[in-house]
N, C-alpha and C positions, 0 to 999 in steps of 0.2 A: 874838813869837809869832806866828808865818805869820795871814795869815786865813783858810785851811782848816783849819786848825784853834782856831781863835778861833767859829767856824760849826760843830763838834763842839759843841765846851762848851757854847757858848750852846742846842745841842738844832736848831741851822737844818738839819734833816735834814726827808724827802718821807717818811722812815718814825718816823717820833718818837712812841710808843704813852705809857701811864700808866709802863711797864717804866721811861724814863726821868728821870721824873717820880721814881720810885717809889728810881730809884739814889740819884737827888739827899737822900734822905732815909736811905741805908742809907752812903753812902761811910762816911761819920763814923766807924761804927757798929766797939767795938775789940772787944767779947768778943760770943761770941754768945748774951751774956742781951741784950745793946744789938740784935744782929739780929734774938732773938726781941721785943721792946719795940717795936720799927717798924713787924713786920710787924703783930704785935697794934695798934696805932697808926693804922696803914695799914685793918687789917679792921677796928676801930669805928668809923672814919668810912666804911668803906662801907656797913659793916647799921646805920648808921643816917639812910644815906640825907643823912650831907653830902656827900659825893663819888660822884660816875658816870667813876668812869676812862673813857677811850675803850683798846681793846686792839685793835691791826691784827686781820687775819686772820688771818695767820701768824705771831703769836705766839700757840707751841706748849709754852710754858713748862709747869711743873707749874704757877707762878704763876696766868702766864695761868688753866689752866685751874679753879686754885680761883677765883681771882674771874669770872670768868665762874655760875659753880654760886653765889655768892654770890652775883650781881648778881639772877640768876635765882631763886632761892630755892632756888636746889635742898639748895645747903644752907644751914639750916636757922643751924645754930649752929658757926661754924668753930672754937671756943673745945677741940673736943672732938678736934682732927686737931691744929691747929698748938700741935708741940711746936718745943722751941728747938734739934733737929735739924733735923726737917720745913723752918726756915725759915734753917738756916744752909743748907743742901741747897736752899732756893729763889732765896736770894740770890746762892749762885753762876752757876748756870745763868742766871738771865738779868743777870747780870754776861759769863755768857763768852755771850750775845746782845746787849748792847751792847755788846762789843770787836768782836764779829764786823759789825753797822750801822757802828760807826761809821767800824771799816777797811774795811768794802767802800766806805762815801758816799765816804773819803779817795782810795782808789786807782779809783774812778769822774769822782775828779775832776779826778783824773791824765789825763785821757781827752784 
């Protein structure tokens, strides 16, 4: 594997936030229920204050919005909004964001 691709895989970019960490948890999910369980686990740990994730200000995904609302306690109970289909939608949304960031990094590194 090239050095540049190793840096992408290891998250050696300046624009890494919790989305990249969450992707590491979600990337092995094979069913919509597993995706939902991953998000449930993430939100339980944030709600319990075990995790204090960092989000880039430019992260405008719905996942980012829910995390910010949960961290600020604007969202009191994530269980009322987290459905399997919302979990899948969020995974797709930040998967696209991660791909965009990775390819932007690769293209800028080639300059």
